C-alpha positions as MATLAB code, in Angstrom:
seq = 'XXXXXXXXXXXXXXXXXXXXXXXXXXXXXXXXXXXXXXXXXXXXXXXXXXXXXXXXXXXXXXXXXXXXXXXXXXXXXXXXXXXXXXXXXXXXXXXXXXXXXXXXXXXXXXXXXXXXXXXXXXXXXXXXXXXXXXXXXXXXXXXXXXXXXXXXXXXXXXXXXXXXXXXXXXXXXXXXXXXXXXX';
ca = [
     -19.806   -7.024   -1.492;
     -21.571  -10.537   -1.964;
     -19.521  -13.577   -2.926;
     -15.681  -12.069   -2.982;
     -12.965  -13.813   -3.601;
     -10.479  -14.465   -1.174;
      -7.395  -16.446   -0.135;
      -8.777  -19.247    2.141;
      -6.930  -20.941    4.856;
      -7.484  -25.020    4.060;
      -4.750  -26.925    6.466;
      -4.458  -26.815    9.999;
      -0.715  -25.765    9.384;
      -2.244  -22.101    7.468;
       0.155  -22.831    4.812;
      -2.172  -24.117    2.533;
      -4.860  -21.560    1.012;
      -7.480  -21.645   -1.950;
      -9.069  -18.935   -3.560;
     -12.419  -19.351   -2.719;
     -16.301  -17.696   -2.319;
     -16.668  -15.401    1.180;
     -20.016  -15.030    1.840;
     -20.450  -11.406    2.247;
     -18.276   -8.394    3.491;
     -18.685   -5.292    4.315;
     -15.904   -2.266    3.938;
     -16.923    1.190    5.825;
     -14.401    3.843    5.967;
     -14.208    7.586    4.534;
     -11.381    9.268    1.868;
      -9.903   12.759    2.519;
      -8.028   14.454    0.303;
      -6.281   18.035    0.676;
      -4.628   20.449   -1.544;
      -2.657   24.068   -1.700;
      -0.897   25.676   -4.170;
       0.871   28.755   -2.173;
       2.098   30.291   -5.269;
       3.267   29.249   -9.176;
       5.977   27.434   -8.225;
       4.978   25.371   -4.580;
       2.122   23.250   -3.891;
       1.412   20.863   -0.748;
      -1.046   18.198   -1.282;
      -2.287   15.002    1.185;
      -4.887   12.254    1.537;
      -5.543    9.959    4.026;
      -8.136    6.681    3.953;
      -9.557    4.728    7.015;
     -11.615    1.180    6.292;
     -13.338   -0.698    8.072;
     -12.627   -4.353    5.920;
     -14.420   -7.261    7.333;
     -15.998  -10.704    6.620;
     -19.639  -10.296    7.039;
     -20.854  -13.433    6.356;
     -19.216  -16.984    5.636;
     -19.492  -21.070    6.216;
     -17.507  -22.684    8.777;
     -15.055  -24.692    6.697;
     -14.127  -28.616    7.685;
     -11.606  -28.099    9.881;
     -14.364  -25.167   11.780;
     -12.927  -22.077   11.145;
     -15.617  -19.466   10.372;
     -13.824  -16.588    9.140;
     -17.272  -13.724   10.137;
     -15.935  -11.075   11.936;
     -12.568  -11.297   10.524;
     -10.745   -8.369    8.788;
     -10.130   -8.926    5.331;
      -6.739   -9.735    4.606;
      -3.792   -7.065    3.242;
      -6.442   -4.368    3.672;
      -4.784   -1.928    6.244;
      -7.014    0.502    8.583;
      -4.928    3.506    8.432;
      -2.926    4.872    5.029;
      -2.179    8.051    4.302;
       0.288   10.303    2.047;
       1.823   13.692    1.974;
       3.714   15.642   -1.095;
       5.113   18.801   -1.884;
       6.381   19.991   -5.600;
       8.121   22.781   -6.897;
       7.390   23.573  -10.820;
       9.427   25.952  -12.537;
       8.374   25.594  -16.293;
      12.160   26.118  -17.510;
      14.130   24.305  -15.048;
      12.643   21.770  -12.891;
       9.773   19.969  -11.404;
      11.145   18.489   -7.564;
       8.430   16.181   -5.656;
       8.881   14.842   -2.280;
       6.074   12.306   -1.353;
       5.664   10.337    2.157;
       3.452    7.259    2.087;
       2.328    5.562    5.226;
       0.519    2.451    5.380;
      -1.050    0.916    8.906;
      -0.919   -2.381   10.145;
      -2.832   -4.927    8.524;
      -3.128   -8.964    8.618;
      -2.117  -10.718    6.147;
      -4.271  -14.264    6.208;
      -7.618  -14.724    6.481;
      -7.567  -16.143   10.067;
      -5.737  -12.856   11.630;
      -3.898  -15.524   13.459;
      -0.402  -15.247   11.539;
       2.247  -16.518   14.272;
       4.750  -14.085   15.064;
       7.719  -14.774   12.770;
      11.319  -14.493   13.931;
      12.025  -12.873   10.319;
      10.531  -10.037   11.129;
      12.656   -8.536   14.154;
      10.668   -6.207   17.183;
       7.381   -7.420   16.165;
       4.643   -7.206   18.677;
       1.555   -7.999   16.768;
       0.078  -10.461   14.444;
       0.062   -9.321   11.011;
       2.001   -6.955    9.379;
       3.573   -3.949   10.625;
       2.938   -0.888    9.758;
       5.584    0.902    7.254;
       6.434    4.376    5.545;
       8.662    5.128    2.886;
       9.160    8.110    1.300;
      10.024    9.174   -2.577;
      11.484   11.915   -4.281;
      11.391   12.938   -8.363;
      12.463   15.291  -10.661;
      11.468   16.314  -14.446;
      12.697   18.508  -17.055;
      10.960   19.629  -19.934;
      14.079   19.725  -23.059;
      11.581   20.786  -25.785;
       8.056   20.524  -26.116;
       7.957   16.610  -26.553;
      10.474   15.357  -24.729;
      11.274   15.571  -20.943;
      13.899   13.667  -19.269;
      13.069   12.414  -14.979;
      14.954   11.064  -12.579;
      13.564    9.448   -9.414;
      14.249    7.233   -6.390;
      11.252    5.472   -4.686;
      11.799    4.542   -1.039;
      14.612    6.850   -0.328;
      15.761    5.865    2.712;
      15.739    1.882    2.624;
      12.992    1.699    4.485;
      12.531   -1.868    5.222;
       8.913   -3.017    4.900;
       7.215   -5.903    5.073;
       4.595   -7.231    2.496;
       3.683  -10.452    3.297;
       4.668  -13.260    6.291;
       3.964  -17.020    4.396;
       6.681  -16.645    2.688;
       8.740  -13.915    4.606;
       8.317  -10.893    1.818;
       9.745   -7.417    2.216;
       8.955   -4.666    0.217;
      10.968   -2.929   -2.343;
      14.232   -1.738   -1.287;
      15.689    2.003   -2.426;
      14.848    2.054   -6.495;
      16.342    4.229   -8.428;
      15.448    5.209  -12.225;
      15.608    7.709  -14.728;
      14.247    8.299  -18.207;
      13.362   10.428  -21.131;
       9.373   10.771  -21.690;
       8.562   11.142  -25.205;
       5.239   12.367  -25.846;
       3.955   11.530  -29.870;
       1.103   13.513  -31.220;
      -0.427   17.210  -30.507;
];
């Protein structure tokens, strides 16, 4: 990719960033998806993404920082998900999903300090995390469904930023009515 835009550190303290064009980046990897239907009611699916996303070419800034060879911020090497779904058209559709996001850097220099606000942190960057979600829905009529869901079912603490320290979504419970208009 040529001239991608990134948040680039412009102050020695690492707290000041500016949106700038990088010279070029290389992003390589692979994705695998699999799905299996056991019968008319139960299905399984899974996905895995492996990414190596690095700055291929950049110019050194006034402070001498050269981003060449650094990992792109907020691009984990490993991501995976798994889902199992039970569907019975007359009664309910229930789905359980788990997601895993691997270690990633949250700064362009790949050197963000180890912040004391992230307990048990052993490496630079954002620690890996996994979350589980569950959803259920039922058709009330041809054009009306009711649904209920819980995201981050086990209220897993995840960190999505360190400047400032930002935590991911806690357990989130939702529900509602879905209307289909038209055919």
